[in-house]
RODREN-304666 format. One line per 2 residues: their letters; for each residue x, y, z of C-alpha. Coordinates in nm, 3 decimals. Last residue first. Layout:
REM residues N
a = X/Y/Z | ... $
***
This chain:
REM residues 674
gl = -1.492/-3.574/-1.181 | -1.441/-3.786/-0.870 $
lk = -1.126/-3.611/-0.746 | -1.248/-3.269/-0.854 $
ap = -1.588/-3.319/-0.693 | -1.427/-3.442/-0.371 $
ti = -1.244/-3.110/-0.340 | -0.877/-3.021/-0.379 $
pl = -0.867/-2.645/-0.327 | -0.678/-2.566/-0.537 $
dr = -0.644/-2.656/-0.906 | -0.356/-2.883/-1.006 $
ir = -0.522/-3.209/-0.901 | -0.307/-3.504/-1.010 $
rg = -0.492/-3.834/-0.982 | -0.294/-4.150/-0.899 $
ta = -0.511/-4.189/-0.591 | -0.293/-4.202/-0.282 $
hh = 0.027/-4.068/-0.436 | -0.172/-3.793/-0.606 $
va = -0.336/-3.699/-0.277 | 0.007/-3.697/-0.112 $
na = 0.137/-3.453/-0.373 | -0.163/-3.229/-0.307 $
ia = -0.099/-3.248/0.068 | 0.270/-3.164/0.031 $
aa = 0.180/-2.886/-0.214 | -0.063/-2.728/0.033 $
ag = 0.197/-2.738/0.312 | 0.472/-2.587/0.096 $
vi = 0.455/-2.246/0.259 | 0.206/-2.234/0.546 $
gi = 0.469/-2.284/0.817 | 0.702/-2.029/0.654 $
eg = 0.474/-1.747/0.764 | 0.523/-1.661/1.130 $
ig = 0.872/-1.809/1.160 | 1.104/-1.515/1.097 $
ks = 1.476/-1.587/1.125 | 1.684/-1.561/1.440 $
gm = 2.052/-1.502/1.514 | 1.951/-1.293/1.815 $
pn = 2.177/-0.997/1.733 | 2.057/-0.998/1.370 $
ly = 2.102/-1.207/1.054 | 2.463/-1.263/0.945 $
pd = 2.587/-1.475/1.237 | 2.376/-1.779/1.142 $
ee = 2.399/-2.078/1.375 | 2.105/-2.298/1.288 $
ei = 1.910/-2.538/1.510 | 1.708/-2.771/1.292 $
wv = 1.338/-2.753/1.366 | 1.031/-2.946/1.469 $
ae = 0.661/-2.913/1.393 | 0.411/-3.195/1.443 $
ig = 0.047/-3.227/1.342 | -0.168/-3.530/1.422 $
lv = -0.540/-3.566/1.364 | -0.576/-3.289/1.109 $
da = -0.917/-3.141/1.031 | -1.044/-3.146/1.390 $
ct = -0.788/-2.881/1.488 | -0.958/-2.635/1.254 $
av = -0.930/-2.553/0.885 | -1.130/-2.264/0.746 $
hy = -1.451/-2.318/0.552 | -1.615/-2.027/0.372 $
qa = -1.982/-2.132/0.385 | -2.072/-2.095/0.753 $
ld = -1.773/-1.866/0.810 | -1.925/-1.590/0.600 $
hn = -1.893/-1.443/0.252 | -1.971/-1.748/0.041 $
lf = -2.106/-1.562/-0.262 | -1.838/-1.303/-0.330 $
sg = -1.984/-1.029/-0.546 | -1.940/-0.933/-0.912 $
sp = -2.316/-0.954/-0.967 | -2.324/-1.165/-1.286 $
ed = -1.979/-1.318/-1.214 | -2.053/-1.461/-0.870 $
lv = -1.709/-1.504/-0.715 | -1.648/-1.803/-0.491 $
ta = -1.401/-1.763/-0.205 | -1.199/-2.080/-0.174 $
el = -1.063/-2.252/0.135 | -1.113/-2.620/0.203 $
la = -0.858/-2.875/0.086 | -0.518/-2.726/0.009 $
mg = -0.559/-2.373/0.145 | -0.714/-2.510/0.463 $
lg = -0.422/-2.749/0.502 | -0.189/-2.454/0.455 $
mt = -0.370/-2.274/0.739 | -0.303/-2.577/0.958 $
mg = 0.064/-2.562/0.860 | 0.080/-2.192/0.945 $
gi = -0.068/-2.247/1.288 | 0.158/-2.549/1.334 $
fq = 0.467/-2.334/1.278 | 0.350/-2.039/1.487 $
sr = 0.255/-2.248/1.789 | 0.577/-2.448/1.764 $
al = 0.775/-2.128/1.771 | 0.592/-1.984/2.072 $
te = 0.651/-2.301/2.273 | 1.014/-2.335/2.167 $
dl = 1.121/-1.979/2.241 | 1.404/-1.800/2.063 $
ih = 1.466/-2.053/1.787 | 1.807/-1.964/1.643 $
ga = 1.799/-1.963/1.265 | 1.489/-2.076/1.084 $
af = 1.559/-2.426/0.954 | 1.224/-2.603/0.959 $
vg = 1.085/-2.955/0.973 | 0.708/-2.978/0.928 $
lm = 0.513/-3.297/0.981 | 0.149/-3.364/0.900 $
rp = -0.073/-3.650/1.007 | -0.415/-3.808/0.966 $
vr = -0.523/-3.581/0.680 | -0.865/-3.683/0.547 $
ve = -0.981/-3.636/0.188 | -1.337/-3.716/0.082 $
gt = -1.356/-3.847/-0.274 | -1.694/-4.006/-0.199 $
dv = -1.650/-4.367/-0.311 | -1.272/-4.425/-0.294 $
dv = -1.239/-4.227/0.031 | -0.900/-4.058/0.033 $
hv = -0.659/-4.087/0.326 | -0.370/-3.841/0.340 $
ea = -0.018/-3.833/0.483 | 0.176/-3.509/0.478 $
fq = 0.538/-3.396/0.490 | 0.666/-3.038/0.474 $
ag = 1.034/-2.947/0.449 | 1.181/-2.616/0.560 $
fa = 1.383/-2.313/0.469 | 1.446/-1.966/0.610 $
hr = 1.611/-1.712/0.384 | 1.892/-1.456/0.383 $
af = 2.090/-1.410/0.064 | 2.412/-1.242/0.169 $
gt = 2.617/-0.934/0.076 | 2.394/-0.672/0.228 $
da = 2.231/-0.605/0.564 | 2.421/-0.279/0.626 $
ev = 2.105/-0.071/0.583 | 1.956/-0.268/0.871 $
de = 2.238/-0.174/1.105 | 2.222/0.191/1.002 $
tt = 1.849/0.214/1.069 | 1.865/0.019/1.395 $
da = 1.776/0.307/1.629 | 1.853/0.246/1.994 $
tg = 1.800/0.413/2.328 | 1.933/0.326/2.673 $
td = 1.857/0.478/3.010 | 1.978/0.429/3.368 $
gn = 2.338/0.311/3.370 | 2.486/0.429/3.044 $
kl = 2.660/0.109/2.934 | 2.399/-0.133/3.062 $
la = 2.129/0.089/2.914 | 2.307/0.099/2.578 $
ec = 2.314/-0.281/2.574 | 1.942/-0.283/2.654 $
al = 1.871/-0.041/2.368 | 2.082/-0.250/2.128 $
vv = 1.902/-0.570/2.224 | 1.559/-0.405/2.198 $
as = 1.634/-0.259/1.855 | 1.741/-0.596/1.714 $
gw = 1.444/-0.763/1.880 | 1.205/-0.525/1.706 $
sa = 1.327/-0.601/1.354 | 1.401/-0.973/1.393 $
tg = 1.088/-1.029/1.602 | 0.862/-0.851/1.357 $
ms = 1.007/-0.948/1.020 | 0.794/-1.249/0.925 $
gg = 0.665/-1.033/0.639 | 0.435/-0.854/0.877 $
al = 0.403/-0.706/1.224 | 0.463/-0.339/1.154 $
sa = 0.794/-0.161/1.192 | 0.869/0.029/1.511 $
rp = 0.876/0.389/1.625 | 0.938/0.450/1.995 $
lt = 0.609/0.452/2.191 | 0.340/0.714/2.130 $
sd = 0.212/0.494/1.844 | 0.092/0.233/2.093 $
gv = 0.102/-0.147/2.071 | 0.398/-0.240/2.288 $
ev = 0.525/-0.199/2.647 | 0.774/-0.455/2.777 $
rv = 0.828/-0.519/3.148 | 1.144/-0.686/3.274 $
re = 1.216/-0.806/3.629 | 1.019/-1.130/3.587 $
as = 1.224/-1.209/3.276 | 1.531/-1.262/3.491 $
tg = 1.848/-1.059/3.440 | 2.151/-1.050/3.212 $
la = 2.032/-0.735/3.037 | 2.049/-0.886/2.688 $
ea = 1.892/-1.210/2.813 | 1.612/-1.020/2.986 $
ai = 1.550/-0.805/2.678 | 1.521/-1.106/2.446 $
kt = 1.286/-1.284/2.689 | 1.067/-0.977/2.723 $
lv = 1.068/-0.940/2.345 | 0.957/-1.304/2.312 $
tr = 0.672/-1.258/2.554 | 0.543/-0.928/2.426 $
ag = 0.552/-1.055/2.066 | 0.347/-1.365/2.149 $
tg = 0.199/-1.425/1.804 | -0.152/-1.306/1.887 $
id = -0.133/-0.985/1.691 | 0.128/-0.834/1.923 $
aa = 0.237/-0.515/1.752 | 0.563/-0.332/1.818 $
ai = 0.569/0.033/1.924 | 0.873/-0.015/2.148 $
rv = 0.927/0.044/2.521 | 1.143/-0.161/2.753 $
lf = 1.107/-0.108/3.128 | 1.352/-0.265/3.373 $
eg = 1.327/-0.324/3.746 | 1.612/-0.305/3.997 $
de = 1.484/0.013/4.158 | 1.459/0.193/3.822 $
at = 1.604/0.098/3.484 | 1.515/0.226/3.139 $
at = 1.516/0.074/2.791 | 1.418/0.255/2.472 $
at = 1.343/0.119/2.127 | 1.369/0.209/1.759 $
sa = 1.299/0.012/1.443 | 1.451/-0.035/1.097 $
lr = 1.319/-0.328/0.900 | 1.419/-0.694/0.903 $
ra = 1.443/-0.977/0.653 | 1.464/-1.355/0.647 $
py = 1.287/-1.448/0.323 | 1.057/-1.753/0.323 $
ts = 1.106/-2.109/0.206 | 0.930/-2.443/0.219 $
aa = 0.991/-2.772/0.040 | 0.731/-3.034/-0.044 $
vg = 0.660/-3.395/0.050 | 0.374/-3.637/-0.005 $
tg = 0.220/-3.951/0.138 | -0.067/-4.165/0.019 $
tl = -0.346/-4.383/0.155 | -0.662/-4.500/-0.022 $
wr = -0.957/-4.550/0.210 | -1.265/-4.767/0.154 $
gs = -1.126/-5.067/0.341 | -0.752/-5.017/0.348 $
lr = -0.607/-4.947/0.003 | -0.239/-4.882/-0.073 $
ig = -0.186/-4.901/-0.451 | -0.279/-4.558/-0.587 $
pe = 0.069/-4.424/-0.648 | 0.380/-4.639/-0.703 $
pd = 0.696/-4.672/-0.490 | 0.506/-4.721/-0.164 $
rs = 0.670/-4.524/0.118 | 0.861/-4.727/0.377 $
ew = 1.174/-4.509/0.348 | 0.968/-4.197/0.424 $
gf = 0.917/-4.292/0.786 | 0.811/-3.942/0.885 $
rr = 1.093/-3.881/1.132 | 1.367/-4.000/0.899 $
ag = 1.226/-3.826/0.592 | 1.185/-3.507/0.792 $
er = 1.547/-3.519/0.906 | 1.661/-3.569/0.548 $
lc = 1.443/-3.296/0.402 | 1.528/-3.050/0.678 $
av = 1.902/-3.118/0.645 | 1.884/-3.060/0.270 $
ln = 1.695/-2.735/0.323 | 1.968/-2.610/0.556 $
rs = 2.064/-2.282/0.395 | 2.265/-2.026/0.590 $
sf = 2.381/-1.672/0.508 | 2.332/-1.790/0.151 $
pl = 2.601/-1.672/-0.088 | 2.486/-1.419/-0.347 $
gs = 2.463/-1.532/-0.710 | 2.156/-1.313/-0.751 $
ep = 1.934/-1.551/-0.948 | 2.045/-1.893/-0.822 $
et = 2.124/-1.808/-0.458 | 2.452/-1.990/-0.410 $
rp = 2.555/-2.358/-0.407 | 2.218/-2.467/-0.546 $
en = 2.042/-2.793/-0.447 | 1.909/-2.961/-0.759 $
rl = 2.017/-3.317/-0.683 | 1.876/-3.288/-0.331 $
rl = 1.536/-3.188/-0.469 | 1.525/-3.493/-0.695 $
ei = 1.631/-3.716/-0.403 | 1.336/-3.596/-0.198 $
pd = 1.090/-3.667/-0.479 | 1.234/-4.019/-0.535 $
ig = 1.340/-4.049/-0.897 | 1.154/-4.227/-1.178 $
aa = 1.209/-3.927/-1.403 | 0.838/-3.873/-1.471 $
ia = 0.759/-3.922/-1.103 | 1.027/-3.674/-0.999 $
le = 0.903/-3.425/-1.258 | 0.551/-3.442/-1.116 $
dm = 0.680/-3.385/-0.764 | 0.886/-3.089/-0.883 $
as = 0.575/-2.950/-1.050 | 0.377/-2.976/-0.728 $
el = 0.662/-2.799/-0.549 | 0.665/-2.514/-0.801 $
af = 0.288/-2.465/-0.812 | 0.227/-2.478/-0.438 $
mg = 0.546/-2.278/-0.390 | 0.398/-1.983/-0.575 $
pa = 0.069/-1.984/-0.384 | 0.231/-1.968/-0.037 $
eg = 0.553/-1.787/-0.136 | 0.383/-1.493/-0.299 $
pa = 0.209/-1.367/0.014 | 0.319/-1.571/0.316 $
rm = 0.005/-1.511/0.525 | -0.226/-1.290/0.321 $
ws = -0.125/-0.947/0.195 | -0.366/-0.762/-0.032 $
ps = -0.624/-0.800/-0.302 | -0.829/-0.494/-0.396 $
pv = -1.202/-0.546/-0.429 | -1.314/-0.638/-0.782 $
dl = -1.383/-0.459/-1.109 | -1.065/-0.599/-1.265 $
ra = -0.708/-0.483/-1.324 | -0.534/-0.785/-1.478 $
lr = -0.169/-0.844/-1.390 | 0.110/-1.039/-1.552 $
ht = 0.407/-1.174/-1.356 | 0.716/-1.337/-1.504 $
tr = 0.994/-1.574/-1.397 | 1.259/-1.716/-1.628 $
ra = 1.550/-1.959/-1.592 | 1.828/-2.125/-1.790 $
pa = 2.129/-2.249/-1.588 | 1.913/-2.431/-1.330 $
ay = 1.978/-2.457/-0.956 | 1.675/-2.471/-0.729 $
mi = 1.496/-2.251/-0.475 | 1.593/-1.886/-0.511 $
rt = 1.414/-1.745/-0.815 | 1.128/-1.992/-0.783 $
pt = 1.043/-1.821/-0.454 | 0.974/-1.498/-0.651 $
at = 0.701/-1.640/-0.877 | 0.402/-1.530/-0.669 $
qe = 0.516/-1.179/-0.578 | 0.159/-1.047/-0.555 $
af = 0.093/-0.737/-0.763 | -0.131/-0.482/-0.591 $
ev = -0.221/-0.189/-0.812 | -0.492/0.034/-0.672 $
lt = -0.846/0.138/-0.762 | -0.907/-0.078/-1.071 $
ss = -0.855/-0.386/-0.856 | -0.581/-0.645/-0.879 $
qe = -0.548/-0.981/-1.048 | -0.310/-1.266/-1.120 $
vv = -0.132/-1.435/-1.412 | 0.201/-1.604/-1.337 $
dh = 0.481/-1.747/-1.551 | 0.739/-1.974/-1.386 $
ai = 1.017/-2.106/-1.607 | 1.290/-2.355/-1.517 $
at = 1.558/-2.497/-1.739 | 1.851/-2.740/-1.709 $
lr = 1.731/-2.908/-1.392 | 1.917/-3.218/-1.280 $
ge = 1.690/-3.522/-1.302 | 1.956/-3.777/-1.398 $
ad = 1.834/-3.788/-1.760 | 1.874/-3.412/-1.792 $
ag = 1.604/-3.170/-1.682 | 1.356/-2.919/-1.819 $
lq = 1.080/-2.766/-1.612 | 0.797/-2.541/-1.725 $
ir = 0.550/-2.404/-1.470 | 0.241/-2.208/-1.574 $
qi = 0.063/-2.033/-1.289 | -0.291/-1.900/-1.279 $
tp = -0.343/-1.716/-0.951 | -0.636/-1.603/-0.739 $
tr = -0.547/-1.296/-0.535 | -0.521/-1.342/-0.161 $
yg = -0.770/-1.124/0.023 | -0.819/-0.763/0.131 $
tl = -1.014/-0.603/0.415 | -1.323/-0.448/0.257 $
af = -1.508/-0.703/0.046 | -1.487/-1.019/0.257 $
mq = -1.479/-0.813/0.577 | -1.836/-0.700/0.515 $
qr = -1.968/-1.052/0.575 | -1.779/-1.090/0.904 $
tl = -1.925/-0.757/1.011 | -1.698/-0.457/1.003 $
va = -1.678/-0.257/1.323 | -1.704/0.118/1.356 $
ka = -1.717/0.285/1.697 | -1.766/0.657/1.741 $
pr = -1.665/0.911/2.004 | -1.882/1.226/2.002 $
ga = -1.955/1.523/1.777 | -2.166/1.314/1.542 $
ar = -1.993/1.425/1.221 | -1.643/1.414/1.372 $
aa = -1.704/1.076/1.531 | -1.844/0.943/1.205 $
la = -1.544/1.066/1.008 | -1.302/0.906/1.255 $
al = -1.495/0.579/1.266 | -1.514/0.560/0.887 $
ia = -1.143/0.630/0.853 | -1.056/0.334/1.075 $
np = -1.328/0.111/0.924 | -1.189/0.176/0.576 $
rt = -0.874/-0.034/0.642 | -0.521/0.071/0.728 $
hg = -0.290/-0.193/0.586 | -0.124/-0.471/0.785 $
ks = -0.459/-0.568/0.932 | -0.533/-0.819/0.654 $
gf = -0.180/-0.959/0.675 | -0.258/-1.275/0.876 $
gg = -0.452/-1.048/1.115 | -0.510/-1.201/1.453 $
gv = -0.701/-1.078/1.756 | -0.505/-0.762/1.827 $
hp = -0.414/-0.651/2.179 | -0.211/-0.340/2.265 $
av = -0.354/-0.139/1.975 | -0.363/0.236/2.045 $
vr = -0.314/0.479/1.758 | -0.245/0.845/1.840 $
vr = -0.298/1.121/1.586 | -0.178/1.479/1.633 $
ep = 0.185/1.375/1.591 | 0.108/1.265/1.236 $
al = 0.003/1.618/1.132 | -0.358/1.601/1.025 $
gl = -0.516/1.605/0.679 | -0.765/1.328/0.749 $
vs = -0.624/1.089/0.490 | -0.264/1.165/0.588 $
ai = -0.326/1.132/0.960 | -0.496/0.794/0.914 $
ad = -0.207/0.663/0.705 | 0.060/0.789/0.946 $
rd = -0.116/0.645/1.249 | -0.165/0.307/1.084 $
ay = 0.201/0.288/0.990 | 0.295/0.372/1.348 $
ag = 0.048/0.139/1.519 | 0.135/-0.163/1.306 $
qt = -0.064/-0.484/1.274 | -0.392/-0.304/1.335 $
ad = -0.723/-0.347/1.512 | -0.771/0.018/1.605 $
yv = -0.818/0.238/1.909 | -0.781/0.580/1.750 $
tl = -0.705/0.900/1.940 | -0.744/1.221/1.743 $
dg = -0.619/1.569/1.822 | -0.849/1.863/1.754 $
ne = -0.785/2.044/2.084 | -1.113/1.919/2.230 $
ew = -1.008/1.559/2.165 | -1.160/1.346/1.889 $
va = -1.213/0.982/1.985 | -1.222/0.703/1.726 $
lt = -1.300/0.341/1.819 | -1.208/0.096/1.543 $
ah = -1.284/-0.261/1.435 | -1.166/-0.520/1.186 $
pe = -1.315/-0.848/1.302 | -1.124/-1.047/1.565 $
mp = -1.085/-1.416/1.472 | -0.880/-1.338/1.163 $
nn = -1.052/-1.420/0.831 | -0.762/-1.396/0.583 $
ht = -0.962/-1.457/0.263 | -0.884/-1.688/-0.027 $
ta = -0.928/-1.648/-0.403 | -0.833/-1.983/-0.549 $
tt = -0.502/-2.123/-0.666 | -0.429/-2.247/-1.015 $
yt = -0.164/-2.472/-1.161 | -0.059/-2.504/-1.524 $
ad = 0.178/-2.773/-1.648 | 0.475/-2.812/-1.881 $
lt = 0.721/-3.079/-1.771 | 1.030/-3.193/-1.955 $
la = 1.287/-3.471/-1.936 | 1.584/-3.521/-2.169 $
ad = 1.610/-3.146/-2.223 | 1.712/-3.002/-2.561 $
rm = 1.384/-2.828/-2.635 | 1.355/-2.702/-2.279 $
at = 1.707/-2.560/-2.292 | 1.631/-2.390/-2.621 $
ev = 1.314/-2.232/-2.486 | 1.474/-2.127/-2.157 $
dg = 1.766/-1.943/-2.318 | 1.984/-1.807/-2.037 $
rg = 1.884/-1.581/-1.750 | 1.554/-1.423/-1.662 $
td = 1.365/-1.197/-1.430 | 1.023/-1.036/-1.450 $
sp = 0.822/-0.824/-1.206 | 1.126/-0.683/-1.032 $
fa = 1.093/-0.709/-0.654 | 0.977/-0.417/-0.440 $
pe = 0.719/-0.546/-0.189 | 0.538/-0.692/-0.366 $
vk = 0.573/-0.707/-0.743 | 0.733/-0.439/-0.955 $
ep = 0.688/-0.250/-1.281 | 0.367/-0.437/-1.354 $
ry = 0.350/-0.634/-1.680 | 0.012/-0.609/-1.843 $
lg = -0.305/-0.810/-1.896 | -0.592/-0.596/-2.024 $
ph = -0.701/-0.822/-2.309 | -0.759/-1.116/-2.071 $
dt = -0.628/-1.428/-2.243 | -0.492/-1.590/-1.927 $
rl = -0.816/-1.540/-1.738 | -0.938/-1.356/-1.429 $
rv = -1.311/-1.288/-1.430 | -1.447/-0.964/-1.280 $
dh = -1.534/-0.735/-1.570 | -1.832/-0.504/-1.520 $
pe = -2.101/-0.357/-1.742 | -2.230/-0.027/-1.600 $
ed = -2.494/0.041/-1.336 | -2.636/0.385/-1.264 $
yt = -2.739/0.360/-0.902 | -3.014/0.470/-0.667 $
ir = -2.987/0.498/-0.290 | -3.288/0.542/-0.061 $
lg = -3.184/0.522/0.303 | -3.428/0.467/0.588 $
he = -3.490/0.092/0.569 | -3.152/-0.081/0.570 $
aa = -2.939/0.206/0.692 | -3.194/0.311/0.953 $
er = -3.214/-0.043/1.089 | -2.836/-0.080/1.094 $
ai = -2.779/0.249/1.276 | -3.060/0.180/1.524 $
el = -2.917/-0.162/1.605 | -2.565/-0.023/1.644 $
tr = -2.686/0.221/1.903 | -2.677/0.600/1.934 $
av = -2.655/0.639/1.556 | -2.423/0.699/1.263 $
va = -2.542/0.575/0.924 | -2.292/0.506/0.648 $
av = -2.289/0.546/0.272 | -2.126/0.411/-0.046 $
iq = -1.884/0.157/0.101 | -1.766/-0.075/-0.179 $
gn = -1.927/-0.418/-0.164 | -1.941/-0.479/-0.538 $
ya = -1.646/-0.305/-0.697 | -1.525/0.026/-0.844 $
ie = -1.821/0.257/-0.781 | -1.794/0.626/-0.874 $
pt = -1.999/0.865/-0.660 | -1.680/1.033/-0.540 $
qf = -1.538/1.155/-0.211 | -1.751/0.928/0.010 $
la = -1.449/0.753/0.165 | -1.095/0.838/0.059 $
le = -0.959/0.522/0.224 | -0.971/0.285/-0.075 $
pn = -0.886/0.572/-0.310 | -0.548/0.626/-0.138 $
dr = -0.422/0.959/-0.272 | -0.738/1.139/-0.163 $
sg = -0.565/1.347/0.102 | -0.675/1.596/0.366 $
lp = -1.039/1.503/0.374 | -1.362/1.705/0.392 $
pp = -1.684/1.501/0.416 | -1.855/1.454/0.080 $
da = -2.223/1.559/0.084 | -2.404/1.338/-0.167 $
ss = -2.097/1.112/-0.151 | -2.234/0.965/0.170 $
lv = -2.235/1.001/0.548 | -2.553/1.006/0.754 $
al = -2.563/1.158/1.100 | -2.700/1.125/1.454 $
vg = -2.975/0.866/1.425 | -3.135/0.796/1.763 $
at = -3.494/0.849/1.657 | -3.526/0.818/1.280 $
tl = -3.563/1.156/1.111 | -3.219/1.132/0.951 $
ae = -3.298/0.790/0.808 | -3.613/0.915/0.639 $
sa = -3.434/1.210/0.478 | -3.132/1.013/0.362 $
dv = -3.206/1.018/-0.011 | -2.886/0.935/-0.198 $
sr = -2.874/0.976/-0.575 | -2.704/0.850/-0.891 $
vr = -2.430/0.646/-0.723 | -2.197/0.530/-0.995 $
gr = -2.108/0.235/-1.211 | -1.926/-0.092/-1.154 $
ai = -1.969/-0.391/-0.926 | -2.325/-0.330/-0.809 $
ps = -2.483/-0.388/-0.467 | -2.277/-0.107/-0.313 $
qv = -2.224/-0.128/0.060 | -2.380/0.060/0.349 $
ah = -2.164/0.092/0.660 | -2.313/0.090/1.008 $
vy = -2.161/0.323/1.264 | -2.209/0.346/1.638 $
av = -2.194/0.653/1.860 | -2.034/0.664/2.206 $
da = -2.184/0.881/2.477 | -1.878/0.826/2.701 $
ap = -1.612/0.586/2.578 | -1.511/0.237/2.685 $
ye = -1.255/0.030/2.493 | -1.401/-0.297/2.368 $
ya = -1.394/-0.231/1.992 | -1.015/-0.214/1.978 $
yr = -0.939/-0.517/2.193 | -0.909/-0.510/2.569 $
ah = -0.739/-0.790/2.760 | -0.937/-0.844/3.082 $
gt = -1.135/-1.138/2.945 | -0.998/-1.392/3.193 $
vk = -0.832/-1.602/2.921 | -0.677/-1.296/2.760 $
er = -0.541/-1.120/3.066 | -0.402/-1.449/3.199 $
ge = -0.214/-1.510/2.875 | -0.065/-1.163/2.841 $
ir = 0.283/-1.274/2.945 | 0.259/-1.600/2.753 $
km = 0.449/-1.862/2.949 | 0.818/-1.872/2.875 $
***
């Protein structure tokens, strides 16, 4: 199908959060802390308040009343304590954004008591500890068998450490909010969010309102990659500013402010140990991770969890250790856990294949498990082998040079690499309604379309369930007044919402005019199988022998993700993830300045994201799967698996081209020439 909202977007009629009109709207500019740890000693707002057009100043000098302080990231201005550089310490509300910014920069006098801060992640950090769980609710550590003995007895061993950089989500649309208080005390919030219901509940809790008194509207969202999965300070800031100014208020984070206030992927330090017999069959696997969170909240990324399900090995261990530093809180970023974790695991598998003298694809085939290795559950479907074989055929893997660093054309070395992909296939409970009138159908569900095409695919799902054409179906999403739905995240959106839509449409056909559905019981019955999507990533790279510059002329992804509901939408999601994986491999790294505790390259001029010019040819295909244990559509999530394994495939290709193994992402010319 063509994108239902496509014409609205390309003609500019699609409204995003900051674009909604409001009468006598006020604008907010947030003031951020220049220190990483300490407290605000004093706030002098007298000059700002006398500036023409300034309506209010918010700060901890006069804390605005809140209903809950349980989330310290959203409990704005409640304490003078400073937990990281970039924390919001004040805000100016004015008739224009220019006045608010000018008054904030020149009319506020804020003094600080600075304390020594700790912002560097390291394996010997004295504060490292084992969290009770990693995202979303996995055990921090798992193990089976004696890894040390198995490693000692192994014919082949690998012990290597891999690191991934701090990276930021950087969606095209900045985080923005318009807050409007009604005369009866209700609140309407137009917010850039990945889930209207979750956002509504969080905002209501912080402000001390009953959830039904808050409405969140978000029909169009310009990307998120996880950063809009949590309620961010801009939403609370807009509501507080609107209350203080007595009029609607808009709060938007600048691109620079987003680097401190909207989450990021934690840097990781990962030690992988592999033991294998002479034929390359794994006898031991250990994956030990060190990562960071803030002092405000605990966020433990599930970096080692893909190792628990990928390859057979009788002795196995995965661990996570966390350091709470004076930094902004990390959060979800496209394929959290799987993206950094599979870079380490799939790089290690490539290294083991070379040490064993075995083709990297063959090594993976030899270690294919019959059941999920840690749980012992049968897979609902697992077609990794098919993806590897089909990818090898399409990519021309049989012509690959057996040794690294031997194909030179002019100044360019050429290499190819492969890596596996995986991501869980889950769903959450959602509700939906379907109604019929005069031969037309209306489906309502509070899903979120963050640019993925949710409206389109849900329209297609509903039309097929109703046995009618898509032109006769209209789907409403993006509003908390609609039936409750899970947020867009964890590659669960289509599976969760589609399940509710199918059941609602079936109920409509049975009842005649109205159908409702709640999938809570269905989702609770999702037991007895290990449900995952799988894939294989292939990459070719060219490396300049003089400069170390890396070019990627082609990438191929082959995926097994259940029934593909729409080919155009699926390809878009796959290649979007693969392009983001290229950025992870070669470009993206947020640099922390230790003396100040701030991110240095906090804009798109210095933080480089991959674009279409960075990969000449990118292809995504899939293996059609029949999996009856997933949902009514037989589909698996595809939003995140595209990034998983892409960075490892490129890193493995760089090694094949140059003979140099770079274990520290991103792979830069300086590292190759060092």
